[in-house]
C-alpha positions as CSV (number, residue, x, y, z in Angstrom):
1,M,69.5,138.4,1.0
2,L,72.9,140.1,0.6
3,H,75.4,139.5,3.2
4,H,78.1,142.1,3.8
5,D,81.5,140.6,3.6
6,T,83.3,141.4,6.8
7,R,86.7,139.6,5.9
8,P,89.7,142.0,5.8
9,Q,90.4,143.3,2.1
10,A,94.0,142.9,0.7
11,T,94.7,146.5,1.6
12,D,93.7,145.6,5.3
13,R,96.1,142.6,5.8
14,P,99.2,142.9,7.6
15,S,102.3,142.6,5.3
16,R,103.9,139.2,6.1
17,P,107.7,138.7,5.6
18,R,108.6,136.6,2.6
19,P,109.7,133.2,3.6
20,Q,113.6,133.1,3.6
21,R,115.4,130.8,1.2
22,S,117.9,128.6,2.9
23,N,121.4,127.8,1.5
24,M,122.1,124.4,2.5
25,R,123.1,123.4,-1.0
26,W,126.4,125.2,-0.5
27,T,127.3,123.3,2.5
28,I,126.3,120.0,0.7
29,V,128.6,120.9,-2.1
30,G,131.3,121.9,0.2
31,F,131.4,118.3,1.7
32,S,131.5,117.1,-1.7
33,A,134.6,119.2,-2.6
34,L,136.3,117.9,0.6
35,G,135.6,114.3,-0.3
36,L,137.0,114.6,-3.6
37,A,140.1,116.5,-2.0
38,I,140.6,113.5,0.2
39,A,140.4,111.1,-2.7
40,Y,143.0,113.1,-4.8
41,L,145.0,113.3,-1.9
42,D,145.0,109.6,-1.6
43,R,145.9,108.8,-5.3
44,A,148.3,111.6,-5.8
45,A,150.4,110.4,-2.6
46,L,151.9,107.5,-4.7
47,S,153.2,109.9,-7.5
48,V,154.9,112.2,-5.0
49,A,156.3,109.2,-2.9
50,L,157.2,107.2,-6.0
51,P,160.7,108.8,-6.4
52,F,161.4,107.7,-2.7
53,M,160.0,104.6,-3.0
54,S,161.7,103.7,-6.4
55,K,165.0,103.9,-4.4
56,E,163.9,101.4,-1.8
57,F,162.6,99.0,-4.1
58,E,164.6,99.7,-7.2
59,I,161.8,100.3,-9.6
60,S,162.5,100.9,-13.2
61,P,160.7,103.8,-15.2
62,A,158.6,101.1,-17.2
63,I,157.5,99.6,-13.9
64,Q,156.9,102.9,-12.4
65,G,154.4,103.6,-15.1
66,L,152.7,100.3,-14.5
67,L,152.5,101.1,-10.6
68,L,151.1,104.7,-11.5
69,S,148.6,103.1,-13.9
70,S,147.3,100.3,-11.5
71,F,145.2,102.4,-9.5
72,F,143.1,103.2,-12.5
73,W,142.5,99.6,-13.5
74,T,139.8,99.0,-11.0
75,Y,139.0,102.6,-10.8
76,A,137.9,102.6,-14.3
77,L,136.4,99.1,-14.2
78,F,134.0,100.2,-11.3
79,Q,132.7,103.5,-12.6
80,I,129.7,102.3,-14.4
81,P,128.5,99.9,-11.6
82,S,129.1,102.9,-9.1
83,G,126.8,105.0,-11.2
84,W,124.1,102.5,-11.1
85,L,124.5,101.9,-7.3
86,L,124.3,105.6,-6.7
87,D,121.1,105.9,-8.8
88,K,119.5,102.9,-6.9
89,F,120.7,103.8,-3.1
90,G,121.7,107.3,-3.4
91,P,124.7,109.2,-2.2
92,R,123.9,109.2,1.4
93,V,124.6,105.5,1.4
94,I,127.2,104.9,-1.2
95,Y,129.3,107.7,-0.8
96,P,130.7,106.9,3.0
97,I,130.8,103.2,2.1
98,A,133.3,104.3,-0.6
99,V,135.4,106.5,1.6
100,G,135.6,104.0,4.2
101,W,136.8,101.4,1.9
102,W,139.4,103.5,0.2
103,S,140.8,104.9,3.5
104,I,141.4,101.2,4.7
105,W,143.4,100.5,1.4
106,T,145.3,103.7,1.8
107,A,146.3,102.6,5.3
108,L,147.4,99.2,4.2
109,T,149.9,100.9,1.8
110,V,152.4,101.1,4.8
111,F,152.9,97.4,4.6
112,S,154.2,97.5,0.9
113,T,157.2,95.2,0.5
114,G,157.7,95.7,-3.3
115,V,156.1,96.2,-6.7
116,V,153.4,93.4,-6.3
117,S,152.1,94.6,-2.9
118,V,151.9,98.2,-4.1
119,I,149.9,97.1,-7.0
120,V,147.3,95.0,-4.9
121,F,146.8,98.1,-2.5
122,R,146.4,100.5,-5.5
123,L,143.7,98.2,-6.9
124,G,141.8,98.1,-3.7
125,L,142.1,102.0,-3.6
126,G,140.5,102.1,-7.1
127,I,137.5,100.2,-6.2
128,G,136.8,102.5,-3.3
129,E,137.3,105.8,-5.0
130,A,135.1,104.7,-8.2
131,P,131.9,106.2,-6.8
132,V,133.3,109.6,-5.8
133,Q,132.9,111.7,-9.0
134,P,129.7,110.2,-10.1
135,A,128.5,110.8,-6.5
136,N,129.4,114.4,-6.6
137,V,127.8,114.8,-10.1
138,K,124.5,113.2,-8.6
139,V,124.7,115.4,-5.6
140,V,124.8,118.7,-7.8
141,S,122.0,117.6,-10.1
142,K,119.7,116.8,-7.2
143,W,120.7,120.0,-5.2
144,F,121.3,122.7,-7.7
145,P,119.2,124.4,-10.5
146,R,120.7,124.2,-14.0
147,K,121.8,127.8,-13.9
148,E,124.0,127.1,-11.0
149,R,125.4,123.7,-11.9
150,A,128.7,124.6,-13.5
151,F,129.7,126.9,-10.6
152,A,128.6,124.1,-8.2
153,S,130.7,121.6,-10.2
154,S,133.7,123.9,-10.1
155,L,133.3,124.1,-6.2
156,F,133.4,120.4,-5.8
157,D,135.9,119.8,-8.6
158,M,138.3,122.2,-6.8
159,G,138.8,119.2,-4.4
160,Q,141.1,117.4,-7.0
161,Q,143.3,120.6,-7.3
162,I,143.3,121.0,-3.5
163,G,144.1,117.4,-2.8
164,T,146.7,117.3,-5.5
165,A,148.2,120.6,-4.4
166,V,148.4,119.5,-0.7
167,S,150.0,116.0,-1.5
168,V,152.8,117.7,-2.9
169,P,154.4,119.4,0.1
170,L,152.6,117.2,2.7
171,V,153.9,114.0,1.4
172,T,157.2,115.3,0.5
173,F,157.7,116.7,4.0
174,F,156.8,113.4,5.8
175,A,158.7,111.4,3.1
176,I,161.8,113.3,4.0
177,T,161.1,113.6,7.7
178,F,159.5,110.4,8.8
179,G,159.7,108.2,5.7
180,W,157.0,107.8,3.0
181,R,155.0,105.4,4.8
182,F,153.8,107.8,7.5
183,A,151.9,109.8,5.0
184,F,149.6,107.1,3.9
185,V,148.6,106.5,7.5
186,L,147.8,110.3,8.0
187,I,145.8,110.6,4.8
188,A,143.6,107.5,5.8
189,A,142.7,109.1,9.0
190,V,141.3,112.1,7.4
191,G,139.0,110.0,5.4
192,V,137.3,108.5,8.6
193,L,136.7,112.1,9.9
194,W,134.9,113.0,6.6
195,I,132.5,109.9,6.8
196,I,131.4,111.2,10.4
197,G,130.4,114.6,8.8
198,W,128.8,113.4,5.7
199,V,126.4,111.0,7.6
200,A,125.6,113.8,9.9
201,V,124.9,116.5,7.3
202,Y,123.5,114.7,4.1
203,R,120.0,114.0,3.2
204,S,118.2,114.7,-0.1
205,P,116.8,118.2,-0.6
206,E,113.1,117.0,-0.2
207,T,113.7,115.5,3.3
208,H,116.4,117.7,4.5
209,P,115.3,119.5,7.8
210,R,117.4,122.6,7.0
211,V,116.0,123.2,3.6
212,S,113.2,125.6,3.3
213,Q,110.3,125.3,0.7
214,A,111.8,128.4,-1.0
215,E,115.2,126.7,-1.5
216,L,113.3,123.4,-2.6
217,D,111.4,125.6,-5.3
218,Y,114.6,127.4,-6.3
219,I,116.4,124.1,-7.0
220,R,113.7,122.8,-9.1
221,S,112.9,126.1,-11.0
222,D,114.6,125.2,-14.2
223,Q,114.5,121.4,-14.0
224,G,111.1,121.2,-15.6
225,E,111.5,118.0,-17.6
226,M,113.3,116.3,-14.8
227,V,110.8,117.1,-12.1
228,E,108.0,116.1,-14.4
229,Q,109.4,112.7,-15.0
230,E,110.2,112.3,-11.4
231,L,106.8,113.1,-10.2
232,S,105.2,110.8,-12.9
233,G,107.2,107.8,-11.9
234,E,108.5,107.3,-15.4
235,K,111.7,105.2,-15.5
236,K,114.2,104.9,-18.3
237,P,115.7,101.5,-18.8
238,W,119.4,101.4,-17.9
239,R,120.3,99.5,-21.1
240,D,119.0,102.5,-23.0
241,L,122.0,104.4,-22.1
242,L,124.2,102.0,-24.2
243,K,122.2,103.2,-27.3
244,N,122.7,106.9,-26.5
245,N,125.1,108.6,-28.5
246,Q,125.5,111.5,-26.0
247,V,126.7,109.1,-23.2
248,W,129.3,107.9,-25.7
249,A,130.2,111.4,-26.8
250,L,130.9,112.3,-23.1
251,T,132.9,109.0,-22.5
252,F,135.2,109.6,-25.4
253,G,135.6,113.5,-24.8
254,Y,136.9,112.6,-21.2
255,I,139.1,109.8,-22.5
256,F,141.1,112.4,-24.5
257,R,141.0,115.0,-22.0
258,S,142.3,112.6,-19.3
259,L,145.1,111.4,-21.6
260,A,146.7,114.9,-21.1
261,G,145.4,115.6,-17.5
262,A,146.8,112.4,-16.0
263,F,150.4,113.8,-16.5
264,F,150.0,116.0,-13.6
265,L,148.7,113.2,-11.4
266,T,151.4,110.6,-12.3
267,W,154.6,111.6,-14.0
268,Y,154.7,115.3,-13.3
269,P,156.8,115.0,-10.0
270,S,159.3,112.6,-11.7
271,Y,159.4,114.8,-14.8
272,L,160.6,117.9,-12.5
273,L,163.0,115.8,-10.3
274,N,164.6,113.6,-12.8
275,D,164.3,115.4,-16.2
276,R,164.5,119.0,-15.1
277,N,166.9,118.4,-12.1
278,F,164.8,119.9,-9.4
279,S,165.9,119.3,-6.0
280,E,163.5,117.7,-3.6
281,E,163.2,120.8,-1.4
282,D,162.7,123.0,-4.7
283,F,159.8,120.5,-5.7
284,G,158.3,120.7,-2.6
285,L,158.2,124.4,-2.7
286,V,157.0,125.1,-6.2
287,G,155.7,121.9,-7.5
288,A,152.3,122.4,-6.2
289,I,151.9,126.0,-8.1
290,P,150.1,124.4,-11.0
291,A,147.6,122.7,-8.9
292,I,147.0,125.7,-6.7
293,I,146.4,128.0,-9.6
294,A,144.1,125.4,-11.1
295,I,141.9,125.7,-8.2
296,G,140.9,129.2,-9.2
297,A,140.6,128.4,-12.8
298,T,138.3,125.5,-12.0
299,V,135.9,128.1,-10.3
300,L,136.4,130.6,-12.9
301,G,135.3,128.2,-15.5
302,G,132.1,127.6,-13.6
303,I,131.4,131.2,-13.1
304,V,131.9,132.0,-16.7
305,S,129.7,129.1,-18.0
306,D,126.8,129.9,-15.6
307,R,127.1,133.7,-16.1
308,M,126.8,132.9,-20.0
309,L,123.6,131.0,-19.3
310,A,122.2,133.9,-17.1
311,A,123.0,136.3,-19.8
312,G,120.5,134.4,-22.1
313,L,123.1,132.4,-24.1
314,S,121.9,128.9,-25.1
315,T,123.1,126.0,-22.7
316,N,125.0,124.6,-25.6
317,V,127.1,127.5,-25.9
318,A,127.5,128.3,-22.2
319,R,128.8,125.0,-21.5
320,K,130.8,124.5,-24.7
321,V,132.8,127.8,-24.6
322,P,134.8,127.1,-21.2
323,I,135.4,123.4,-22.3
324,I,136.7,124.2,-25.9
325,S,138.7,127.3,-25.1
326,G,140.3,125.7,-22.0
327,L,141.3,122.5,-23.7
328,V,142.8,124.3,-26.8
329,L,145.0,126.5,-24.5
330,S,145.8,123.4,-22.3
331,A,147.6,122.0,-25.5
332,C,150.5,124.5,-24.8
333,I,151.9,121.6,-22.6
334,G,153.5,120.4,-25.9
335,F,156.0,123.2,-25.8
336,S,157.4,122.0,-22.5
337,P,160.4,119.9,-23.8
338,F,161.5,122.7,-26.0
339,I,162.0,125.2,-23.2
340,D,165.4,125.6,-21.3
341,S,164.3,128.0,-18.5
342,N,162.9,126.1,-15.7
343,L,160.9,129.5,-14.8
344,V,159.3,129.6,-18.1
345,L,158.6,125.8,-18.0
346,M,156.7,126.2,-14.8
347,I,154.7,129.2,-16.3
348,V,153.7,127.0,-19.3
349,L,152.9,123.9,-17.0
350,T,150.7,126.2,-14.8
351,V,148.8,127.6,-17.9
352,S,148.3,124.2,-19.2
353,S,147.0,122.9,-15.9
354,A,144.8,125.8,-15.4
355,A,143.2,125.8,-18.6
356,H,142.6,122.1,-18.3
357,S,140.7,122.8,-15.2
358,F,139.0,125.6,-16.6
359,A,137.2,123.2,-18.8
360,G,136.4,120.9,-16.1
361,A,133.2,122.5,-14.3
362,A,131.2,122.6,-17.4
363,I,132.3,119.1,-18.4
364,L,131.1,117.9,-14.9
365,S,127.7,119.4,-15.5
366,L,127.1,117.7,-18.6
367,P,125.6,114.2,-17.3
368,G,122.9,116.3,-15.8
369,E,122.4,118.4,-18.9
370,V,122.1,115.4,-21.3
371,A,120.2,113.0,-19.0
372,D,116.6,112.1,-19.9
373,S,115.8,111.2,-16.4
374,P,116.9,112.2,-13.0
375,D,117.3,108.4,-12.5
376,T,120.0,108.1,-15.1
377,V,122.5,110.9,-14.1
378,G,124.4,108.8,-11.7
379,S,124.9,106.1,-14.6
380,I,125.8,108.7,-17.2
381,A,128.3,110.1,-14.8
382,G,129.6,106.8,-14.3
383,F,130.1,106.4,-18.1
384,Q,131.9,109.7,-18.4
385,N,134.1,109.2,-15.5
386,F,134.8,105.6,-16.8
387,G,136.1,107.5,-19.9
388,S,138.2,109.6,-17.6
389,Q,139.8,106.6,-16.2
390,V,140.6,104.9,-19.4
391,G,142.5,108.0,-20.3
392,N,144.0,107.8,-16.8
393,L,145.1,104.2,-17.2
394,I,146.6,104.6,-20.7
395,S,148.5,107.9,-20.1
396,P,151.1,106.6,-17.5
397,I,151.8,103.4,-19.3
398,A,152.1,105.2,-22.6
399,I,154.5,107.8,-21.0
400,G,156.4,105.1,-19.5
401,L,157.0,103.3,-22.8
402,F,157.8,106.7,-24.6
403,L,160.5,107.1,-21.9
404,T,161.8,103.7,-22.2
405,F,162.2,103.7,-26.1
406,S,163.5,107.3,-26.4
407,N,166.4,107.3,-23.7
408,N,164.0,109.0,-21.2
409,S,163.0,111.9,-23.4
410,Y,159.8,113.8,-22.6
411,V,159.2,115.1,-26.3
412,G,156.9,112.4,-27.2
413,P,154.8,112.4,-23.9
414,M,154.3,116.2,-24.0
415,I,153.3,116.2,-27.7
416,F,151.0,113.3,-27.0
417,A,149.3,115.3,-24.2
418,A,148.9,118.2,-26.6
419,V,147.3,116.3,-29.4
420,S,144.8,114.5,-26.8
421,C,143.7,118.1,-25.6
422,L,142.7,119.2,-29.4
423,I,141.1,115.9,-30.0
424,S,138.9,116.3,-26.8
425,A,138.1,119.7,-27.7
426,S,136.8,118.6,-31.1
427,I,134.5,115.9,-29.6
428,Y,132.7,118.4,-27.3
429,A,132.5,120.9,-30.2
430,F,131.0,118.7,-32.8
431,W,129.6,115.6,-31.1
432,V,128.0,116.7,-27.8
433,R,124.6,118.3,-27.9
434,I,123.2,119.8,-24.8
435,K,119.3,120.2,-24.1
436,P,117.9,123.8,-23.8
437,V,116.6,124.8,-20.4
438,K,113.0,124.4,-19.6
439,T,111.3,126.0,-16.6
440,L,108.4,124.1,-14.8
441,D,105.8,126.6,-16.1
442,E,107.2,126.0,-19.7
443,V,106.7,122.2,-19.4
444,A,103.3,122.5,-17.7
445,A,102.2,124.7,-20.8
446,L,102.9,121.8,-23.0
447,R,100.8,119.1,-21.2
448,P,97.8,117.9,-23.1
449,E,95.3,119.3,-20.7
450,N,96.5,122.7,-20.8
451,T,96.9,122.7,-24.7
452,E,93.4,121.5,-25.0
453,N,92.2,124.3,-22.6
454,H,94.2,126.9,-24.6
455,A,92.3,125.7,-27.8
């Protein structure tokens, strides 16, 4: 007996609004940017305060280089353990612990009585700040599809330029007005406020109450291989990273990039004040210009990289073009000692800093692009940032030695920075290899059961 189907047909169904896609990922990356800004404000504060501290403690150029480098000793040493901790416990737990730790050591700097005590406080600061960059990379890899990762990385990476830029007028003002110690107390208090916000806001995208299913699907849309491994429960042994040549490519690429970039974090204030005879007031007004321009350059680099990927270019090309072009242009810093005009000098330094930052977003997206498993992204980021800190550690000491043995000439340090940029560009061009994008549908089509059905 035939039954008449009384169910409403497709044409009879009332139209339903499509579920809205939430945008919580942008709030999350905003908190990451703020965390990095506070970290760079903390670490750059010493370089800005150092001309004032060196008068009080009578510190020679060679010892100043040692002080500026000391932060990076523990910061570099704890990069790889930090990446492992982030993969094991996640950014929600590790990130606020790190900020709390470094805020304590920043505040302790007010009790400095000489070189030894400053070094001790900087070593403590370095331990606390070690997880910050691997945490941000891990956050972006979890919260963003690959097609948005370079731009998202540029947003959180803006934090380093913001923190560096703010440190120049802020620390200079407080050092002149209240003494350099007051600035460190204020910076430590900002870190405590960030912790409160992060604990209240951060969750993983899968469990976040303000993330819609549409946003979760979008985040995973081009993470096919990663999602499949996550769902299958497949784990990659951590020791395999030591045999992965791409891990070492990222590490060495960042070592040479940081050999140049560390100048702006360490010797830059002393260069303008002591070698180029800027007054303290003039430095407070114009010293932050390279860092401010670099903020826009960081974002532009991320936009360019993601737009290239969206235009159909391979991930390899879309990531490498901003990296290589930025690093090559950044080598213009080598012309600085031969420029007489301070105006032209500031233009060249600004171009170098901006080009260096233009490459940054694509570089920071690389751990998520080369990782074989979502469980290793934090660890690979730890290796990469370890390379960064090796460069940051070597650079200020090398510059201090250059100055000591060349009658305070900056010719050697600036050429050293330029050559480092070019070596870094070569590593990213010829050694680093980036996986192509695969969607969930493409990965599903390659599964054995689907291949058999197709046959």
